[in-house]
C-alpha positions in Angstrom: 0.0 0.0 -0.1 1.2 3.5 -0.8 0.7 7.0 0.5 1.5 10.4 -0.8 2.5 13.1 1.7 4.6 16.3 1.8 8.4 15.8 1.6 10.5 16.3 4.8 14.1 16.8 5.6 14.2 13.1 6.9 13.5 12.0 3.3 16.7 13.4 1.8 18.7 10.1 2.0 15.6 8.2 0.5 15.2 10.7 -2.2 18.9 10.4 -3.2 18.4 6.6 -3.3 15.4 7.0 -5.5 17.1 9.3 -7.9 20.4 7.2 -8.3 18.9 5.6 -11.5 17.0 8.5 -12.8 19.4 9.2 -15.7 19.3 12.3 -17.8 16.4 14.6 -18.1 15.1 15.2 -14.4 16.8 18.6 -14.2 14.6 19.9 -11.5 15.9 17.1 -9.2 19.6 16.8 -9.8 21.5 14.1 -7.9 23.1 16.7 -5.6 22.3 16.6 -1.9 23.0 20.3 -1.6 20.5 21.3 -4.1 18.0 18.8 -3.0 18.1 19.8 0.6 17.5 23.5 -0.4 14.5 22.4 -2.5 13.2 20.3 0.4 13.6 23.3 2.7 11.7 25.5 0.2 9.0 22.9 0.0 8.5 22.9 3.8 8.4 26.6 4.0 5.7 26.5 1.2 3.5 24.1 3.2 4.0 26.0 6.4 3.7 29.7 5.3 1.4 30.6 2.4 0.0 34.0 1.5 -3.6 34.4 0.4 -2.3 34.6 -3.3 0.1 32.3 -5.0 3.7 33.6 -5.0 5.8 30.9 -6.3 5.5 28.2 -3.6 7.1 24.9 -4.5 5.3 21.9 -3.0 7.1 18.5 -3.1 5.3 15.2 -2.5 6.8 11.8 -1.9 5.2 8.4 -2.6 5.9 6.1 0.2 5.5 2.4 0.6 3.4 2.4 3.8 4.7 -0.7 5.5 8.5 -0.3 4.6 8.7 3.4 4.6 10.6 3.4 1.3 10.4 6.4 -1.0 9.4 5.1 -4.4 8.3 8.3 -6.3 8.2 12.1 -6.1 6.0 14.8 -7.7 5.8 18.5 -7.4 3.7 21.7 -7.9 4.8 25.2 -8.3 1.9 27.7 -7.3 3.0 30.4 -9.8 5.9 30.5 -12.3 7.7 33.7 -13.4 8.2 36.5 -10.9 11.7 37.8 -10.6 13.0 35.2 -13.1 10.8 34.6 -16.2 10.5 31.2 -17.6 11.5 30.8 -21.3 9.9 28.6 -24.0 9.7 28.5 -27.8 6.2 29.4 -29.3 5.5 27.5 -32.5 4.0 29.3 -35.5 3.0 27.8 -38.8 2.6 30.0 -41.9 1.4 28.9 -45.4 3.4 30.0 -48.4 2.3 29.5 -52.0 3.6 30.3 -55.4 1.1 29.8 -58.3 3.9 30.5 -60.8 5.9 27.3 -59.5 2.7 25.5 -58.4 4.2 25.1 -54.9 2.7 25.3 -51.5 4.8 25.3 -48.3 4.1 25.2 -44.7 6.8 26.9 -42.6 7.3 26.2 -38.9 9.0 29.0 -36.9 10.0 28.9 -33.4 9.9 32.3 -31.5 11.5 33.0 -28.1 8.6 33.3 -25.6 8.9 34.1 -21.8 6.4 34.1 -19.1 6.6 36.6 -16.1 3.4 36.2 -14.3 2.1 32.6 -13.9 0.5 30.1 -14.5 1.0 27.3 -12.0 3.1 24.3 -13.0 3.1 20.6 -12.1 6.6 19.2 -12.2 9.3 17.0 -10.9 7.5 13.7 -11.5 9.6 10.6 -11.1 8.8 7.0 -10.2 11.2 4.2 -9.4 11.4 1.7 -12.3 10.8 -1.0 -9.9 7.3 0.3 -9.2 6.2 1.5 -12.4 2.8 0.5 -13.6 -0.4 2.3 -14.9 -1.8 2.3 -11.3 1.1 3.9 -9.5 2.0 6.3 -12.1 -1.5 7.6 -12.4 -1.7 7.8 -8.6 1.4 9.7 -8.3 0.4 12.2 -10.9 -3.3 12.8 -10.0 -3.0 13.0 -6.3 -1.5 16.5 -6.7 -4.8 17.6 -8.0 -6.6 16.8 -4.7 -4.2 19.0 -3.0 -4.9 21.8 -5.5 -8.6 21.4 -5.1 -8.4 21.6 -1.3 -6.1 24.7 -1.6 -7.6 26.2 -4.6 -6.9 29.9 -3.8 -3.1 29.3 -3.4 -2.8 28.4 -7.2 -3.1 30.4 -10.5 -6.1 30.0 -12.7 -4.2 28.0 -15.3 -1.6 25.3 -14.8 1.1 23.8 -17.2 3.2 20.7 -17.6 6.5 20.7 -19.4 6.9 17.3 -20.8 10.4 15.6 -21.2 11.5 15.8 -24.9 13.4 13.4 -27.0 16.7 13.2 -25.3 18.6 9.9 -24.7 20.0 8.7 -21.4 23.5 10.2 -22.3 21.9 13.7 -22.7 22.1 13.7 -26.5 19.6 15.8 -28.3 19.5 16.3 -32.1 17.7 19.6 -31.6 20.4 20.8 -29.2 23.1 19.7 -31.6 21.4 21.7 -34.4 20.5 24.9 -32.5 21.4 25.2 -28.8 25.0 24.4 -28.9 25.6 27.1 -31.4 24.5 29.8 -28.9 25.6 28.3 -25.6 28.8 26.6 -26.6 28.4 23.8 -24.2 26.7 20.5 -23.8 22.9 20.2 -23.1 23.4 18.8 -19.6 25.5 21.9 -18.4 23.1 24.2 -20.1 20.1 22.6 -18.4 21.8 22.7 -14.9 22.8 26.3 -15.3 19.3 27.4 -16.5 17.9 25.6 -13.5 19.9 27.6 -11.2 19.8 31.0 -13.0 17.3 31.4 -15.8 18.9 34.6 -16.9 21.3 32.5 -18.9 18.4 31.9 -21.4 17.9 35.7 -22.0 21.6 36.2 -22.4 22.2 33.4 -25.0 19.1 32.2 -26.6 18.5 33.6 -30.1 16.2 36.6 -30.3 15.2 35.9 -33.8 12.9 33.1 -34.9 14.3 29.7 -35.6 13.1 28.4 -39.0 12.6 24.7 -38.2 12.4 23.7 -41.9 16.1 24.6 -42.3 17.2 22.2 -39.4 18.4 18.7 -40.0 15.4 16.2 -40.3 16.1 14.4 -37.0 16.0 17.9 -35.2 12.8 18.7 -36.9 11.3 15.3 -36.0 11.7 15.8 -32.2 10.0 19.2 -31.9 7.0 18.8 -29.7 7.6 15.1 -29.2 7.9 13.6 -25.8 10.3 10.9 -24.7 8.9 7.4 -24.9 9.0 7.0 -21.1 6.9 10.1 -20.8 4.1 9.0 -23.1 2.1 7.4 -20.3 2.3 10.6 -18.2 1.2 12.7 -21.2 -1.9 10.5 -21.9 -2.9 10.7 -18.3 -2.9 14.5 -18.4 -4.6 14.6 -21.7 -7.4 12.4 -20.0 -7.7 15.0 -17.3 -8.2 17.9 -19.9 -4.7 19.0 -20.7 -4.0 20.2 -24.2 -0.9 21.2 -26.2 -0.2 25.0 -25.6 1.8 25.7 -28.8 4.8 26.1 -26.6 7.9 23.7 -26.3 10.9 23.6 -23.9 13.8 25.9 -24.8 16.6 23.2 -24.9 14.8 20.0 -25.5 11.6 20.9 -27.3 9.2 18.8 -25.6 5.5 20.0 -25.5 4.1 22.3 -22.9 0.5 21.0 -21.8 -2.0 23.5 -20.4 -5.4 23.4 -18.6 -7.7 25.7 -16.7 -7.4 24.4 -13.2 -11.1 24.3 -12.7 -11.5 22.1 -15.8 -9.1 19.4 -14.6 -11.3 16.2 -14.3 -10.0 15.1 -10.8 -10.5 18.6 -9.5 -13.9 19.2 -11.0 -15.2 15.9 -10.0 -13.8 15.7 -6.5 -16.1 15.3 -3.5 -15.9 16.6 0.0 -17.5 14.5 2.6 -17.5 13.4 6.3 -16.5 10.0 7.5 -19.5 8.4 9.4 -18.4 4.8 9.2 -15.0 2.9 9.3 -15.5 -0.7 8.4 -13.2 -3.7 9.2 -15.0 -5.8 6.6 -14.4 -5.6 3.0 -17.1 -3.9 0.9 -17.8 -3.2 -2.9 -16.5 0.1 -4.3 -14.7 1.4 -7.3 -11.3 2.9 -6.6 -10.9 6.4 -5.6 -8.0 8.7 -4.8 -8.7 9.8 -1.3 -7.0 12.4 0.6 -7.6 14.0 4.2 -8.4 17.6 4.5 -6.8 20.2 6.6 -3.0 21.1 6.8 -1.5 17.6 7.1 -2.1 16.4 3.5 -2.0 12.6 2.8 -3.4 10.6 0.0 -4.1 7.0 -0.9 -6.1 4.7 -3.0 -9.2 3.0 -1.6 -12.9 2.6 -1.6 -15.6 4.9 -0.6 -19.3 4.2 -0.1 -22.1 6.9 0.3 -24.4 6.0 3.3 -28.1 6.4 3.0 -28.1 8.1 6.3 -25.5 10.7 5.1 -21.8 10.8 5.1 -19.4 8.2 3.7 -17.9 4.8 4.7 -14.2 4.0 4.2 -12.2 1.0 5.3 -10.1 0.7 8.5 -7.0 0.3 6.2 -7.6 3.5 4.5 -8.4 5.3 7.7 -5.1 4.1 9.2 -3.1 5.0 6.2 -4.6 8.6 6.2 -4.6 8.9 10.0 -8.4 9.5 10.1 -11.2 9.1 12.7 -14.9 9.2 12.6 -16.1 12.7 11.9 -13.0 13.7 10.0 -13.5 14.9 6.3 -12.0 13.5 3.1 -11.8 14.6 -0.4 -11.9 12.0 -3.1 -12.2 11.5 -6.8 -12.5 8.5 -9.1 -9.2 7.0 -9.9 -9.8 6.8 -13.6 -12.2 8.8 -16.0 -15.4 7.1 -16.8 -15.5 5.7 -20.3 -17.6 7.6 -22.7 -20.9 5.9 -23.8 -21.5 5.7 -27.5 -24.6 7.9 -28.4 -27.7 6.1 -29.6 -27.3 7.8 -33.0 -23.7 6.3 -33.4 -25.0 2.9 -32.3 -27.8 3.2 -34.8 -25.4 4.1 -37.5 -23.3 1.0 -36.9 -26.3 -1.3 -37.0 -27.5 0.3 -40.3 -24.0 -0.1 -41.8 -23.9 -3.8 -40.9 -27.3 -4.4 -42.3 -26.4 -2.7 -45.6 -23.3 -5.1 -45.9 -25.5 -8.2 -45.4 -27.9 -7.2 -48.2 -25.1 -6.7 -50.7 
C-alpha cells in the first residue's frame, strides 16, 4: 500500500536513493544533496507559510510504501511560475506560403522565443522508481496532486502547465540541441540545463532573439520538436485524459511539448467530492477505486474505496483510515481514480447497425 505526503528533511537520503537511477532529463531534481536539501527546505516553507495569493510556492510530495517507509516516487507543484525570473519557451507558429507560378505550397514552422513573467502554475518533478512503474502507481502519483490543489484552490493560479520531457537519450544527447542550442551556448545540453535551473537569466543572455526556422534544421532535429520521450508518453496520456492540451509552446533546450489546462476544468478537481466519515469498516465492501485525501493542513492521500451512506456521510475501510490517520467525523476529499468511459450515443449505435445491415444485403 502507498501513501503520498509532503516531503520532509528526513527524506533526503531516501530521495537520493530514489534518484540514483533517474538518468538524464530530471533537471529539477539533480543528484546533488546540497541542491535537493535546499529544495526540500523551500517545500517545507511553502506548506507552512502561504499567503492568500500564489507567490511561487514549491510543493514537493513523496510516494511512500506504507509498511516499509521506502520512498518510491516524487512529484511537485509550483503555485506560480515567473516573478523575478521569467520562464523561457519557444512558441511555435505555422505559416502557409504559396507560389502559383511554380505551383508550390509550403508550410513553414518558426520558433519564437517566448517568456512568462506572471504565472501560470506548474506541475513538475514527476519521477517513479522503475521497480514500481505500472499504470496504477504512475496515475496515482500524478493525479494525487490535483486533490491538494482542489483543497487549496486559492493558493494556485487559474491555469496550470506541464513541461513534458523531450526526446533526449540517457546520455543527454538531443538532435535539436546539436542543431540549435550548442551554437549559442557553446556547451553540452546537460551543463546548459543545470545552469538554467539555477539561474534562468542565462536563457535571456544566450538564446537567439530572432525566430528559428525549423524547416532549415536537419530532419532528425525537426522530428523531435513537440515530441515527448517514450518513457513520458504514459504521463502525457494521463494528463490529456484530465483535460490538458498542447499549448503551442515547447521547452527551450529539449523541445518537449508544454501542456496546459484551466485548473477548474481538470477532471480530478472538477469531479472531486468533499465529505464526512460516518463509518469505518473492518469488513471488505464493494466500491470502485478512488484517490482519497485527508483535508486540513496535513495532506495525505491513498487509493481505496468510498461508499455513500443512506443516512448521510461516507464509509471507508479501516486500512484507509489508518493510512490517512483518520477518525470518525474527519473529512475527506476524493475523486474517481480513472475517468469514466464515454458511452456511445444512440445515434452512433444506430449508424453501426445500419452499416452492418447494408453489408449483409449486398
